[in-house]
C-alpha positions as CSV (number, residue, x, y, z in Angstrom):
1,M,86.6,78.9,57.2
2,A,87.0,75.2,58.0
3,K,86.0,74.2,54.5
4,A,88.5,76.7,53.1
5,I,91.3,75.1,55.1
6,F,90.2,71.7,53.8
7,L,90.4,73.0,50.2
8,V,93.9,74.3,50.7
9,A,94.9,71.0,52.4
10,S,93.5,69.0,49.5
11,L,95.5,71.0,47.1
12,L,98.7,70.4,49.1
13,V,98.3,66.6,49.3
14,L,100.8,65.9,46.5
15,G,102.8,69.1,46.9
16,N,106.3,67.5,47.2
17,V,106.2,65.4,44.0
18,F,108.1,66.6,40.8
19,F,105.9,68.0,38.1
20,I,106.7,66.4,34.8
21,H,104.5,68.6,32.6
22,A,104.8,72.2,31.7
23,S,104.5,74.5,34.7
24,L,101.2,76.2,35.5
25,S,100.9,79.8,36.2
26,P,100.8,80.6,40.0
27,S,97.4,82.2,39.3
28,F,95.9,78.9,38.1
29,I,94.2,78.1,41.4
30,V,92.9,81.7,41.7
31,D,91.5,81.6,38.2
32,M,89.7,78.3,38.9
33,A,88.3,79.5,42.2
34,K,87.1,82.8,40.6
35,I,85.2,80.8,38.0
36,V,83.3,79.1,40.7
37,M,82.8,82.3,42.6
38,D,81.4,84.1,39.6
39,N,79.3,81.3,38.0
40,Y,78.1,78.8,40.7
41,C,74.3,78.7,40.9
42,S,74.1,78.9,44.7
43,P,76.3,81.8,45.8
44,E,75.1,81.4,49.4
45,K,77.0,78.1,49.6
46,L,80.3,79.8,48.7
47,N,81.2,81.0,52.2
48,G,84.9,80.2,52.7
49,M,85.8,80.3,49.0
50,K,87.3,83.8,49.3
51,E,89.6,82.7,52.1
52,A,90.5,79.6,50.1
53,I,91.5,81.7,47.1
54,E,93.7,84.0,49.2
55,A,95.4,81.0,50.9
56,A,95.9,79.1,47.7
57,S,97.3,82.2,45.8
58,T,100.3,82.3,48.1
59,N,101.1,78.7,47.7
60,T,103.3,77.4,44.8
61,E,104.0,73.9,46.0
62,I,100.5,72.8,44.8
63,L,101.9,72.9,41.2
64,N,104.3,70.0,41.9
65,I,101.7,67.3,40.9
66,P,103.1,64.3,39.0
67,D,100.5,64.5,36.2
68,A,97.7,66.7,35.1
69,E,94.9,64.2,35.7
70,S,96.0,63.7,39.3
71,L,96.0,67.4,39.8
72,A,92.5,67.6,38.3
73,N,91.3,64.9,40.7
74,V,92.7,66.6,43.8
75,L,91.2,69.9,42.7
76,S,87.8,68.3,42.2
77,S,87.9,66.7,45.6
78,G,88.8,70.0,47.2
79,V,86.2,72.2,45.5
80,Q,83.4,69.6,45.9
81,T,84.0,69.3,49.6
82,T,84.3,73.1,50.1
83,V,81.0,73.7,48.4
84,S,79.3,70.4,49.3
85,D,78.3,69.8,45.7
86,P,79.5,66.7,43.8
87,R,78.5,68.3,40.5
88,L,81.5,70.6,40.5
89,R,84.3,68.8,38.7
90,V,87.8,69.8,37.4
91,S,89.1,67.9,34.3
92,Y,92.2,67.9,32.2
93,E,91.1,67.7,28.5
94,P,93.8,68.9,26.0
95,S,91.6,67.8,23.1
96,Y,88.3,69.3,24.4
97,A,86.0,70.9,21.8
98,P,82.8,72.6,23.1
99,V,79.7,70.6,22.3
100,V,77.3,72.4,20.1
101,P,73.7,71.2,20.3
102,P,73.0,69.7,16.9
103,K,70.4,71.4,14.7
104,M,67.8,69.0,13.5
105,P,68.2,68.8,9.7
106,P,65.3,68.9,7.4
107,L,64.7,65.2,7.1
108,P,62.0,63.5,5.0
109,P,59.1,62.1,6.9
110,E,60.2,58.5,6.8
111,Q,63.6,59.4,8.3
112,L,62.0,61.5,11.0
113,I,59.8,58.6,11.9
114,A,62.8,56.3,12.2
115,V,64.5,58.9,14.5
116,L,61.5,59.1,16.7
117,Q,61.1,55.4,16.9
118,T,64.6,55.0,18.2
119,S,64.2,57.6,21.0
120,I,60.6,57.0,22.0
121,K,59.0,53.7,23.0
122,L,55.2,53.4,23.1
123,D,53.0,50.5,24.2
124,I,49.4,49.9,25.3
125,L,49.4,47.6,28.3
126,E,46.4,45.6,29.6
127,D,43.5,47.5,31.1
128,N,44.1,50.2,28.5
129,T,47.1,51.5,30.3
130,G,49.5,53.6,28.2
131,Y,53.3,53.2,28.4
132,L,55.6,56.0,27.1
133,R,59.4,56.0,27.4
134,I,61.4,59.0,26.4
135,D,65.2,59.0,26.7
136,H,65.8,62.6,25.8
137,I,63.4,65.5,26.4
138,L,63.1,67.7,23.3
139,G,63.1,71.4,23.6
140,E,60.3,73.6,22.2
141,E,62.2,74.3,19.0
142,A,62.8,70.6,18.2
143,A,59.3,69.8,19.3
144,D,57.9,72.4,16.9
145,K,59.6,70.7,14.0
146,V,58.6,67.1,14.8
147,G,55.5,68.0,16.7
148,P,52.9,67.0,14.1
149,L,54.6,63.7,13.7
150,L,54.8,63.2,17.5
151,V,51.1,63.9,17.9
152,D,50.2,61.6,15.0
153,L,52.5,58.7,15.7
154,V,52.7,58.8,19.5
155,W,50.4,61.2,21.3
156,N,47.1,60.3,19.6
157,K,47.7,56.7,20.6
158,I,48.2,57.7,24.2
159,L,45.2,60.0,24.5
160,P,42.5,57.3,24.6
161,T,44.2,55.3,27.4
162,S,42.7,55.2,30.9
163,A,46.1,55.7,32.6
164,L,49.7,56.5,31.6
165,I,53.0,55.2,32.8
166,F,55.7,57.8,31.8
167,D,59.1,56.1,31.9
168,L,62.0,58.5,32.7
169,R,64.3,55.8,34.1
170,Y,66.7,56.2,31.2
171,T,66.4,59.9,30.6
172,L,69.7,61.6,31.1
173,G,68.6,65.1,30.3
174,G,67.1,67.4,27.7
175,D,66.3,70.9,26.8
176,M,65.0,73.3,29.5
177,S,62.2,74.6,27.3
178,G,60.8,71.0,27.2
179,I,59.7,71.3,30.9
180,S,56.8,73.6,30.1
181,Y,55.9,71.6,27.0
182,I,55.6,68.2,28.7
183,V,54.0,69.4,32.0
184,S,51.3,71.3,30.1
185,Y,49.9,68.2,28.5
186,F,48.9,67.1,32.0
187,T,47.3,70.3,33.2
188,E,44.4,72.5,32.1
189,A,44.8,75.2,29.5
190,E,43.5,77.8,31.9
191,P,44.5,79.2,34.2
192,V,48.2,79.1,33.4
193,I,50.2,77.6,36.2
194,H,53.6,78.8,37.5
195,I,55.4,75.4,37.5
196,D,59.1,76.3,38.0
197,S,61.6,79.1,38.4
198,V,65.2,78.9,37.1
199,Y,67.8,81.2,38.5
200,D,70.8,81.8,36.2
201,R,73.9,82.9,38.1
202,P,76.1,84.5,35.3
203,S,73.2,86.8,34.3
204,N,71.8,87.0,37.8
205,T,68.3,86.6,36.4
206,T,65.3,84.4,37.4
207,T,63.1,83.0,34.7
208,K,59.6,81.9,35.7
209,I,58.3,78.9,33.7
210,F,54.6,78.6,33.2
211,S,52.3,76.0,31.7
212,M,51.3,76.6,28.1
213,S,47.8,77.6,27.1
214,T,48.1,76.4,23.5
215,L,49.5,73.0,22.5
216,L,49.7,70.7,19.5
217,G,47.0,68.1,19.9
218,D,44.8,67.5,22.9
219,R,45.8,67.4,26.6
220,Y,45.8,64.2,28.6
221,G,43.8,66.0,31.3
222,T,44.1,66.2,35.0
223,T,42.1,63.2,36.2
224,K,43.5,60.1,34.6
225,P,46.3,58.4,36.6
226,L,49.8,59.4,35.7
227,I,52.8,57.4,37.0
228,I,56.3,58.5,36.4
229,L,59.1,55.9,36.6
230,T,62.5,57.1,37.8
231,S,65.9,55.6,38.5
232,K,69.2,56.8,40.0
233,N,70.2,57.6,36.4
234,T,67.3,59.9,35.8
235,K,69.0,63.3,35.4
236,G,68.6,67.0,34.7
237,I,65.5,68.2,32.9
238,A,63.9,64.8,33.4
239,E,64.2,65.3,37.2
240,D,62.6,68.7,36.8
241,V,59.6,67.3,34.9
242,A,59.1,64.6,37.5
243,Y,59.5,67.1,40.4
244,C,57.0,69.6,38.9
245,L,54.3,67.0,38.2
246,Q,54.9,65.4,41.6
247,N,54.4,68.7,43.5
248,L,51.4,69.7,41.4
249,K,49.9,66.5,42.7
250,R,49.4,65.4,39.1
251,A,51.8,62.5,39.1
252,T,53.0,59.7,41.4
253,V,56.7,59.0,41.1
254,V,57.7,55.4,41.4
255,G,61.2,54.0,41.4
256,E,64.5,55.2,42.8
257,K,65.7,58.6,44.0
258,T,67.0,60.5,40.9
259,A,70.6,61.6,40.3
260,G,70.3,65.1,41.6
261,G,71.7,66.8,38.5
262,S,71.1,70.3,37.3
263,V,69.0,72.2,34.8
264,K,72.2,73.7,33.3
265,V,75.9,73.0,33.6
266,D,78.7,74.8,31.8
267,K,82.2,73.6,31.2
268,I,84.5,76.6,31.6
269,K,88.2,76.8,30.5
270,V,90.6,77.8,33.3
271,G,92.9,80.5,31.9
272,D,95.1,79.4,29.1
273,T,95.4,75.9,30.3
274,D,93.8,72.6,29.2
275,F,92.0,72.4,32.5
276,Y,88.2,72.9,32.6
277,I,85.8,73.2,35.5
278,T,82.2,71.9,35.2
279,V,79.9,74.3,37.1
280,P,76.2,74.2,37.6
281,T,75.3,77.7,36.5
282,A,71.6,77.7,37.0
283,K,69.2,76.1,39.5
284,S,65.6,75.2,39.6
285,I,63.4,76.6,42.5
286,N,60.0,75.0,42.7
287,P,57.3,77.6,43.5
288,I,55.3,75.1,45.5
289,T,58.0,73.7,47.8
290,G,60.4,76.7,47.6
291,S,63.1,74.1,47.3
292,T,64.9,72.2,44.6
293,W,65.6,68.6,43.5
294,E,69.2,69.4,42.5
295,V,72.0,67.6,44.4
296,T,69.5,65.7,46.6
297,G,67.4,64.2,43.7
298,V,63.7,63.6,43.4
299,K,62.4,61.3,46.2
300,P,59.8,58.9,44.8
301,N,56.3,58.6,46.3
302,V,56.8,54.9,46.1
303,E,60.4,53.9,46.5
304,V,61.3,50.6,44.8
305,S,64.2,49.4,42.6
306,A,64.2,50.6,39.1
307,E,63.7,47.1,37.9
308,D,60.5,46.7,39.9
309,A,59.2,50.2,39.1
310,L,57.1,49.2,36.1
311,A,55.4,46.3,37.8
312,T,54.7,48.5,40.9
313,A,53.2,51.2,38.7
314,I,50.9,48.7,37.0
315,K,49.6,47.5,40.4
316,I,48.9,51.1,41.4
317,V,47.0,51.7,38.2
318,K,44.9,48.6,38.8
319,L,44.2,49.7,42.3
320,R,43.1,53.2,41.2
321,A,40.7,51.7,38.7
322,Q,39.0,50.0,41.6
323,V,38.9,53.0,43.9
324,P,35.6,54.6,42.7
325,A,33.7,51.4,43.1
326,I,35.2,50.9,46.6
327,I,34.3,54.4,47.7
328,E,30.8,54.2,46.2
329,E,30.1,50.8,47.9
330,S,31.5,52.1,51.2
331,A,29.2,55.1,51.0
332,S,26.2,52.8,50.4
333,L,27.1,50.5,53.3
334,I,27.3,53.4,55.6
335,A,24.1,55.0,54.4
336,D,22.2,51.8,54.8
337,N,23.7,50.5,58.1
338,Y,25.2,53.3,60.3
339,A,23.3,53.5,63.6
340,F,22.2,57.1,63.2
341,E,20.5,57.5,59.8
342,D,21.1,61.2,59.3
343,I,24.8,60.9,60.1
344,G,25.1,57.9,57.8
345,D,23.5,59.7,54.9
346,S,25.7,62.8,55.5
347,V,28.9,60.7,55.7
348,A,28.0,58.8,52.5
349,E,27.3,62.0,50.6
350,K,30.5,63.7,51.7
351,L,32.5,60.6,50.9
352,K,31.3,60.7,47.3
353,E,32.2,64.4,47.2
354,L,35.8,63.6,48.2
355,L,35.9,61.0,45.5
356,A,34.6,63.4,42.9
357,N,37.1,66.1,44.0
358,G,40.0,63.7,43.4
359,E,40.9,63.1,47.0
360,Y,41.5,59.4,46.3
361,S,43.3,59.8,43.0
362,M,46.8,59.6,44.5
363,V,46.5,56.4,46.6
364,T,49.4,54.0,45.9
365,S,48.5,50.8,47.8
366,R,45.6,49.1,49.5
367,E,47.1,50.1,52.8
368,S,47.2,53.8,51.9
369,L,43.7,53.6,50.6
370,E,42.4,52.0,53.8
371,A,44.3,54.5,56.0
372,K,42.9,57.5,54.1
373,L,39.4,56.0,54.1
374,S,39.6,55.3,57.8
375,T,40.8,58.9,58.6
376,D,38.1,60.4,56.4
377,L,35.3,58.3,57.9
378,K,36.3,59.2,61.5
379,T,36.6,62.9,60.5
380,L,33.3,63.1,58.7
381,S,31.3,61.2,61.4
382,G,33.1,62.1,64.6
383,D,32.9,58.3,65.4
384,K,36.2,56.5,66.2
385,N,34.6,53.2,65.4
386,L,33.5,54.0,61.8
387,K,36.7,53.0,60.0
388,T,38.3,50.3,57.9
389,T,39.2,47.1,59.6
390,T,40.6,43.6,59.0
391,N,38.4,40.6,58.6
392,T,40.0,38.6,61.4
393,P,37.8,35.7,62.4
394,S,37.1,35.4,66.1
395,L,38.8,32.6,67.8
396,P,36.7,29.7,69.0
397,S,35.8,29.6,72.7
398,M,38.3,27.5,74.7
399,I,37.3,25.3,77.6
400,Y,39.9,25.5,80.4
401,P,40.1,23.7,83.8
402,P,38.6,25.6,86.7
403,E,42.0,26.6,88.2
404,V,42.9,28.3,84.9
405,Y,39.7,30.4,85.1
406,V,40.5,31.3,88.7
407,D,43.9,32.6,87.7
408,L,42.5,34.5,84.7
409,I,39.8,36.1,86.9
410,K,42.4,37.2,89.5
411,V,44.3,38.9,86.8
412,S,41.2,40.5,85.2
413,F,39.6,41.8,88.3
414,H,40.9,43.8,91.2
415,T,39.1,44.2,94.5
416,D,39.9,46.1,97.7
417,L,38.2,47.0,101.0
418,F,38.7,50.6,102.2
419,E,37.9,52.1,105.6
420,N,34.2,52.5,106.5
421,N,33.5,49.2,104.7
422,I,33.8,50.7,101.2
423,G,34.2,48.1,98.5
424,F,36.4,48.7,95.4
425,L,36.0,46.8,92.1
426,R,38.0,47.4,89.0
427,F,37.9,45.5,85.7
428,D,39.1,46.8,82.3
429,M,37.0,44.8,79.8
430,F,33.5,43.5,79.5
431,G,33.0,39.9,78.4
432,D,30.5,38.2,76.2
433,F,27.3,37.1,78.1
434,E,27.6,33.4,77.2
435,E,31.3,33.3,78.2
436,V,30.6,35.1,81.5
437,K,27.6,32.9,82.2
438,A,29.7,29.8,82.0
439,I,32.1,31.0,84.7
440,A,29.7,33.2,86.7
441,Q,29.9,31.1,89.8
442,I,33.7,31.3,89.8
443,I,33.5,35.1,89.4
444,V,31.1,35.3,92.3
445,E,33.2,33.2,94.6
446,H,36.6,34.9,93.8
447,V,35.5,38.5,93.1
448,W,31.9,39.5,93.9
449,N,31.7,37.9,97.3
450,K,34.7,40.1,98.4
451,V,32.7,43.4,97.8
452,V,29.0,42.5,98.0
453,N,28.7,42.9,101.7
454,T,30.1,46.4,101.9
455,D,28.2,49.5,102.8
456,A,29.1,51.4,99.6
457,M,31.0,50.5,96.4
458,I,33.4,52.2,94.0
459,I,33.5,50.7,90.5
460,D,36.6,51.7,88.6
461,L,36.1,51.9,84.8
462,R,38.8,54.4,84.1
463,N,40.7,51.9,82.1
464,N,37.8,49.9,80.7
465,L,38.0,49.8,76.9
466,G,34.6,48.2,76.4
467,G,33.9,44.8,74.8
468,P,30.6,43.1,74.0
469,T,27.5,44.6,75.5
470,T,25.7,41.3,75.9
471,A,26.5,41.1,79.6
472,I,25.5,44.7,80.4
473,A,21.9,43.7,81.5
474,G,23.2,41.1,83.9
475,F,25.8,43.3,85.5
476,C,23.3,46.2,85.9
477,S,20.8,43.8,87.5
478,Y,23.1,43.3,90.6
479,F,22.5,47.0,91.5
480,F,18.7,46.8,91.4
481,D,16.2,44.8,93.4
482,A,14.6,41.6,92.2
483,D,11.0,42.5,92.9
484,K,10.7,44.8,89.9
485,Q,11.9,44.4,86.3
486,I,13.4,47.7,85.0
487,V,13.9,48.8,81.4
488,L,17.6,49.7,81.4
489,D,17.8,51.0,77.8
490,K,16.2,50.6,74.4
491,L,18.6,49.7,71.6
492,Y,17.8,50.6,68.0
493,D,19.3,48.3,65.3
494,R,19.6,50.2,62.0
495,P,20.0,47.3,59.5
496,S,16.8,45.6,60.8
497,G,15.0,48.7,61.8
498,T,14.0,47.1,65.1
499,T,14.2,48.3,68.7
500,T,15.0,45.9,71.6
501,E,14.4,46.6,75.3
502,L,17.3,45.9,77.7
503,R,15.8,44.8,81.0
504,T,17.1,43.7,84.4
505,L,17.3,39.9,85.0
506,S,15.1,38.2,87.6
507,E,17.6,35.5,88.4
508,L,21.3,36.0,89.1
509,T,24.2,34.0,90.3
510,G,25.1,35.2,93.8
511,T,23.7,38.0,95.9
512,R,22.5,41.3,94.6
513,Y,24.0,44.5,95.8
514,G,20.6,46.1,95.7
515,S,19.3,49.6,95.0
516,K,19.8,51.2,98.4
517,K,23.6,51.2,99.0
518,S,25.7,54.0,97.6
519,L,27.5,53.4,94.3
520,I,30.1,55.6,92.6
521,I,31.6,54.9,89.1
522,L,34.9,56.3,88.1
523,T,35.5,57.3,84.5
524,S,38.2,58.7,82.2
525,G,38.6,59.7,78.6
526,A,39.6,56.1,77.9
527,T,36.3,54.6,79.2
528,A,34.7,53.3,76.0
529,G,32.1,51.2,74.4
530,A,30.3,48.7,76.7
531,A,31.6,50.5,79.7
532,E,30.0,53.7,78.5
533,E,26.7,51.9,78.0
534,F,26.9,50.8,81.6
535,V,27.7,54.3,82.8
536,Y,24.9,55.8,80.7
537,I,22.3,53.4,82.1
538,M,23.4,53.9,85.7
539,K,23.5,57.7,85.4
540,R,20.2,58.0,83.5
541,L,18.4,55.8,86.1
542,G,20.0,57.7,89.0
543,R,21.6,54.6,90.4
544,A,25.2,55.8,90.6
545,M,27.2,59.0,91.0
546,I,29.8,59.4,88.2
547,I,33.2,60.9,89.1
548,G,36.1,61.5,86.7
549,E,36.3,62.6,83.1
550,T,33.9,62.6,80.2
551,T,34.0,59.2,78.6
552,A,35.5,58.5,75.1
553,G,32.2,58.8,73.2
554,T,32.6,55.7,71.0
555,S,29.7,53.4,70.3
556,H,28.1,50.0,70.7
557,P,30.3,47.3,69.3
558,P,30.4,47.8,65.5
559,K,29.8,45.1,62.9
560,T,32.2,44.2,60.0
561,F,31.0,44.7,56.4
562,H,32.7,43.4,53.3
563,V,33.1,46.1,50.6
564,G,32.0,44.4,47.4
565,E,34.4,41.7,46.1
566,T,37.5,43.6,47.3
567,D,39.8,42.9,50.3
568,V,38.5,46.0,52.1
569,F,36.3,45.7,55.2
570,L,34.5,48.4,57.1
571,S,33.7,48.6,60.8
572,I,30.3,50.2,61.1
573,P,28.4,50.9,64.4
574,T,24.8,49.7,63.7
575,V,23.2,50.1,67.1
576,H,22.5,53.1,69.3
577,S,20.9,53.7,72.6
578,D,17.5,55.2,73.1
579,T,17.6,58.9,72.5
580,A,14.0,59.7,73.5
581,A,15.1,60.7,77.0
582,G,18.0,62.8,75.9
583,P,21.0,63.1,73.5
584,A,23.0,60.0,72.7
585,W,26.3,59.2,74.4
586,E,27.7,57.7,71.2
587,G,30.1,60.2,69.7
588,A,29.7,62.7,72.6
589,G,30.7,60.7,75.7
590,I,29.1,60.8,79.1
591,A,29.8,63.8,81.4
592,P,30.4,62.9,85.1
593,H,28.4,64.4,87.9
594,I,31.7,65.5,89.5
595,P,34.4,66.3,86.9
596,V,37.9,65.7,88.1
597,Q,41.1,64.5,86.6
598,A,41.1,60.7,86.2
599,D,44.0,60.2,88.5
600,A,42.2,62.1,91.3
601,A,38.8,60.4,90.8
602,L,39.4,57.6,93.4
603,E,40.5,59.8,96.2
604,T,37.5,62.1,95.5
605,A,35.1,59.2,95.6
606,K,36.6,57.9,98.8
607,G,36.3,61.3,100.4
608,I,32.6,61.6,99.5
609,L,31.7,58.2,100.7
610,N,33.7,58.5,103.9
611,K,31.9,61.7,104.7
612,H,28.5,60.2,103.8
613,L,29.0,57.0,105.8
614,A,30.4,58.9,108.8
615,G,27.3,61.1,108.8
616,Q,25.1,58.0,108.8
617,N,27.0,56.7,111.9
């Protein structure tokens, strides 16, 4: 009702000005509104129009408009706002003659060739990429007449190309029957595909449009890259072609959002006047999306200015030409280097299957390729560390004054002393052995000595994200005695095929905690990497009780591999812990002895140790 009131108000804007042309019949507004009511393609949007007609029919002041064109503009504004559709337009055209689509005359071949050359532009770009620009989409009848010439002069030159850029930036419309004709060249002959439905309001009928099983010439196929260029001027049937191929996942649309026109508009005379109203009388309903491109336009997959669309499309084509080699090389690197051979082989095989099934055929940038590859690798392997990565060189080690190290250590470590002489140690990252070794004495003085003389200890790794595993053996050694060297873990390195034993160290900086005093380690779902290796060792050797949540199930620190000569890099875990004594923690995580929510783990640990120490006393 609010929209209806707005329409009437719009019609009254110039109501007190003298009308200098012949007076219009009082039924003029009613006649115009009824045309919209009876012919507009989306009747569900006409709520309020009936009220507007009734209100307008009792008003005669709206006819006092100074000139006919001003009246047409006011009427256009009112009806467009009421229906929320800018395609509805009222015009004053005393000399209007209905446009009759011209019949193609029987021209001799040389003249037909000249006509085709003015409306179609063809080029073969570098890397055997075809370029085809069509400024008007022919209907099936016209295509039948010029079809053999089109196939001979245009299509047969396009067919051998490795990719096609289809330029619709300047296409203002065409014949509806051309939709099926064009789309079919980029689909298979069988099965026939339902590509569009067109609802016609005046006849209240819906026509389903299907791909064609028989065509002149050969099809371009379904595997070669197809890029459609669009602009804000791409309109009508051209929008439908772009939208159909986009939603069939057959084409990538590059450029600007299209005009949001219509598959069919009619210009209808209002009564006996020289006023006409342009009404979209049919609408496209895509069977895949259940929606339409009309009014809103076709949104490109890659949105760039129309001027940049061709250059962007060429980049996409070049990238897609490299994709098979990138995926094949990635599969080989994973099969040859992933820590667990059976998983690596499986991932490599499935990755090749995804490539063969066209899963990588629609990438539009290196970033989108890397994102998809990363997601697929994680999904196929269940390993969060098997992914694409950047090749960021590590920063050189910096030498700082001792006081700087002291401040860094105070920030990196947190210690506390609870009742019953229970020590608490928290740190959220493991450091490289050589770096830790250089500042070991400082760590001992400012961290370790605060907790080493306690009767029991809680090590909090709930927020520890991992880091290098090179310092694991040294850290573990503090919780075992010096009189016996213990094998902590066996690490298998896949690229070299070698196994290395991880053993406790005989010499340490500072005092050992030893093997007798109680030790509890707190974990969470965020506990990862090197922290998991430490938890795995201490649990397997029975040296600590684990309280909290199952750990993240990541891996030993991965290595970076360059994929061929491209700019793509892979992060591949190459080392795994000894699985002879049980299943690996990589990919599965480490289950605690006492499972509790991470935020309750500390109080649980304190309660257990307090009870234990009180019993000893």
